[in-house]
N, C-alpha and C positions, 0 to 999 in steps of 0.2 A: 603515649608519645614515644617515638623512637629516640635512641640515644643521639643520633645525628641532629634531630630536630631540637632536642634539649640543649645541646651544645650551641647550636645556632641561636636559639632564643636567649641563652645566657650571655652570649657574646654581644647581642644587640642591647641587652639590658645594661651590661657593663659599659658599653660605648655611650649609651644615653646618660648614664650616671656620672661618667667622668667629665671633668672640665675640658672643653674643647680648646685647642690652640687658637689664639686670636692674633690679629695683626696689630702691631704698634707702629704707627707712623708719627714721627716726632719732627716738628719743624724747629730748627735752631740756626744760629749763625756762628757756631763754634767750629771754625774751619782752619785756624792756625795750628801750628805744630803741637803746642801744649794743650790747646783746647780740644783738638781732634782726639788726642790721646785720652782726655778726660771723658769724652762722649763714648769712646769705645768700651770703657768700663761699664757704663750703663747698658749698652747694647749687649755685652757679654752676659751680664746678670739677668737681663730680661729673657734672652734666648735660652739660658740655662733652665728657665721655668717652662720651656716648651712653646713660647710664643715667637712669632716671626717679627723681626725688626725691619722696618722700611725707613731708611734714612731720608730725611727731607732737609738737607742743609742748603742754606742760601748765604753765600759769602757776603761779608760786609760787617765790620766791627760794631757799628752802632745799631744794626738791625733794621734800618730803614728799608732796605731791599726785601728783607724777609717779610715785613709787615705788608708791603704792597702785594706780594705773592699770596700771603695768607688771606687778605681781604677778598681777593678774587676767588679763592677756593671756597671760603665760607659762604659768600653771597651766592655762589653757584650750587650750594647744597652739598658740597663735598669736602667737609672739614677734615683735617688730620685728627689723630687721637689726642694729641697735645701739641702746644706751641709755646715757644719761649716768649713769654710776655711778663712784664713786671710793672711795679709801681701803680700809679693811678689808672693805667690802661687796663689793669685787671678789672677794676670796677666798671670802666667804660664798656668792655666786652660783656660783662655780666648783665649790665642794664639792657643790652640788646637781646638778651634771652638765649644766647648761643651756648652758654656754659652749663655744665652739669655740676651738681654739688658732690663733694667727696666726704660728707659728714660721717658716713658709716665707717669708712676706714680710718678717718681722723679720730673718731671716738674709740675704736678698737685699739689703735696704736698710741693713744694718749698725746695727740699733737699739742693740745693746750698746755700740757705739762712740759714737754721736751723742747718747745720753741719759745724763744724770747718774745715778750709781748709785742715789741715793735715789728717783729717778723710775722707773728700769727695774725695781727690786725690787718696787715697788708694782703694776706691771703684770703680774706673773707669779704663777702658781699652780703649785706643784711644779715650778718651773723652766721652765714654758711660758708664753709670752705669751698672755694671754686678754683683754687690754685695750690700748688705744692712748692715750697721753697727748696732751693738746691744748695745755696751757699751764701756767705756774706763776704763781699769784697770791701776793702778799704780803698777809697779813691785817692786820698791825699797822701800818697807815697812819693818819696824821691828815691830813684834808683841811681846808684853811683858805681862807676868803675874806679876802684881805689888806685889802680896802677896809673891811670891818667891823671888823677889828682896829685899823686906823688910826683909824677913828671913835671907837673905845673907848680909844685911846692905849695899846694893848697890843702886846706882842711875842709871837712864836710860842713856845709853851711846849716845854720839853725834858724836864721832870720832872713827876711828878704834882702836887707842891706848886706848881710854876709854873703848871700847868694850872688849878688851883683859883683862883689869883690872877688869871689872865687871864679866867677865866670870870666872876669877880665884877665885873671891869671891864666886860666885855661886857654883863653883866646890867644894870649901872648905866647903860650907854649906851642901853638900851632894845631890845637885840637878844637873841635866844635863843642862849645860849652853845654848846649841843651839840644837833645834830639827831639824832634817834633814832627808829626805828620799833619799836613794841612787839609784835614777833613773837618767839616763843621763840628762834629761831636768831639773831636780832639781839641779844637779851639776852645770849646765850652769847658772841657775838662781842665784845661790850663786856667781858664778864666775863673772857674769856681774854686780852684785851689788858691789863687791869689785873693779872691773875695773872702775866703775863710780866714786867711792870714790878716787881711786889712780890717774886716768887719767883726771878726770873732763869731762864735756860734750863735749868739743872740741876734747880732746884726744880720748875719747870713739868713737866719730863720725869718726875720721880719721882712727883709727885702726880697729874697729869692724863693721863699716858701709861702709866706703869708701875702706876698706881693703888695706890700704897703707902698703906695705911689710916692709918698714923700721920701721914704727911704731909698727908693729906686732912683730918684732924681737929686739926691742929697750930695753935698760936697764929699762925703765919704765914698759914694759910688763913683764920683769923678776920680777920686784917689785910686779906687780899684782899677778903673780903666787906664789910668796913668801907669801903674805898675804892670798891668797886663801888656800894654804896648811895649814897655821897656824890655819885656822878655824877647821881643822880636830881634833885639840887638844881638842876641846870643844864639840864634837859630840860623842854620845855613840857608842860603838862598834857594835851595832845591827842595824845600819842605812841602810845597803844594802837591796834593794828591798822594802823598806817601802814607802807607798803612801804618798803624800803630806798632805792629810787630816788626816792620822794617826799621822803624825808629828804635825799637828795643834792640834790634840786631846791631845798630850803630854803637850802642853802649857795650854790648857783649863783645864786639870785635875791637873795641878800643878806639873807634873813630870819634866817638863823642864821650863826654865825661858823665853826663847826667840825663835823666828823663823824669818828667813829672807825669805819672800815669798810675792807674789803679793796679792792684796786685795781681791782676791777670798777667801782667808783664813777667811775674816770677815764673810762670809756667814756661815762658820762652827761655829764661835762664836755665831752668831745670832741664828742658829738652836739649839744650846745648851742652849739658854736662857740667854746668858751672855750680860752684859751691858758695852759699851765702856766708859772708864774713871773710871769705878769702878772695873769690873772684869778683864779687859784687857786694854792695851794701844796700840795705833797705832802711830808710829812716823817715820820720815824719816830714812831710813837705815843709819848707822853711816857713816859720811863723805859725804852724798849726799843731804843735805838740800838745797833747792832751785832748785833741779834738778828733772826731772820726766822721768822715763823709762816707756814708754807706751806700752800697749798691747790692741789692739782693736779687740774684737770679731766681727765676721761678718758671713753672709751667702751668698754664691753664688747661683745663680739660673740657673738650667739646661733647655735646650730646651726640651719641652714636645709636644707630638702629639695631645693629647685630649684637646678640647677647655675648657671643664669644669675644668680640672686640671690646665690649664693656668689661668683661672679665680681665682681658689683657690690660685694659686701661687701669683697673684697680691694682693689678700686679705692678704696673709701672709706677703708680703713685706710692705704693708701699716700698718699692725698691729704692726710690729716690731718697727716702728717709731711713733706709736700712743702715745701721751703724757701719757695716763693712763698706758700702758704697760711699757713704759720707766721708769716710776716712780716705779711701783710695781716690775718689774723684777730686777731693780738695787738695790732696797731696800733689796731684798732677796739675790742677787748675791754678794753684797759687793762692786760693781763697781759704777761708776757715769754715768749718761745719756750721750748719744752722742749729743742729742739736746742741743743747746746753749740758748734756750729760756724757759727752765723749772725752776720753783721755787724750790730751794734746801731746803726750810724750813722743808719738811717732813723727810729729811735725817739726820742721826746722825752726830756727830762732825767729825768722821773719813772721811766720804764722803764729808762733807763741806770743810774739810782741803785738801782733794784730789782735789776737784774742784778748790780751791784757788791756790794750788800748780801747777796744770795744766796751769791755766791762767798766773801765774807768770813765769813759765818756758817757755811758749810760747812767752812771751814778752821779755825774756832775754836770748834766745838761749840756754835754759837749757833742751830742750825737745829732748829725744833720743829714737829710736825704740828698743824694746827688741829683743835680739838675741835668748834667750831661747824660746821665744814665737813665733818665725817665722816672726817677723815684719821687720827685718833688711836685711835678706839675702835670696838668693835662697836656696832651699832644699839641693842642692849639697854642697854648701859652709858651710851651717849650719851643715850638717852631718859631714864634715871634722873637724869643730871646736868641735863638740860634742865629737868625738873620742879622740882628743888630750887632751881636758880638763878633761874629765871623766877618761881617763887612768892615767893621772897625779895625779888626786885626790885620786885614789885608789892604786897607786903604793906603793911598800914597801920602796923604796929608791929614791924618786923623786928629780929631779934637775931642779929648776926654770929656769935657763938660757937655758938649753937644751930644756925645754918645750916651751919657747918663740921661739926658732929657729925652732923647729918642727912645731909649730903653723903656722909660716910664710910659711914654705915649704908646709904644708898641704893645706893652703888657695890658694897658688899659683898654685898648681896642680889641684885644684877644679875649678879654674876660666876658 
């Protein structure tokens, strides 16, 4: 064989033996400033491994628009590599047979060891990993502009009664007490924070996770609706249709004093160059100290036909739990890492407090899944609760007792 032929044969052999670059198409709804910066970290790390990143971002903080687009793609036989899906919807998609298992990489990288049990269990279907967790968010946060509170002569509230007192002081000083966006998922976020304060973790679990009909229609649930509606007194009249990050910007800019929102809001403060403890404060939502409403972002992985894309899919899964990505992503996103073996020293006080609160709540039965973020319920039941709660919040003449009864009926019919 001539030298030229030998070289040509060797080149073909090397090309066949080397892993081919694949395409990674990732559906997500992280489109705000802090979120987009977080996604760019993942994109950069995947591309550094030789794969091509195809962004598939669908705007909408709650992910409803993204899910509509995803269902169309999957049913037509053209699924993306991965999609941002979480909570019980992971199991719903797995039951349909569209997802591939990631057991091989999970075993190689010791996922069962590095992930908290509550996280690992959510990522599995029938004992198989079909999703990869990205982070842990705490939903029951109160974000505070201390300069506005100072102008109002008010202190940070720790109970619901204190919140109302502070809100009155802020209102009298000419500021908006509570920044809020009038989207259904934001309404439910506010509702579940109030519910946790009124019901406690055990009552929350019984009513909004176990869906006990008596608990849903009880006097305590009427009390939840009463407090929830009272929040409307401290929100500006232009809240309808406002995005969550525009509401966060109201606190950042000093237009509003407070916001009840998950810690993805911290990414907006960071993107604006604000420093925790100086420019803004992060404290447990009034009445929820020692409790932790969790939202775990994750990606499910779809069955793919091309080998190079399956290799890229494995690289994506491995990268998501890579210590460097976990640190950089969560520093940008405002959340905390899902890995339980990472050093929290690079993180700010808000994140360190969140990690401590997660560990404390885990040990003391104070950990509850978020209803607003799809962690607690199927999409059918969640939709029923969204309708009742959002309609009540926006009604001209709401009746808390009737709302509790309606909530119980809606849940029962959706089961």
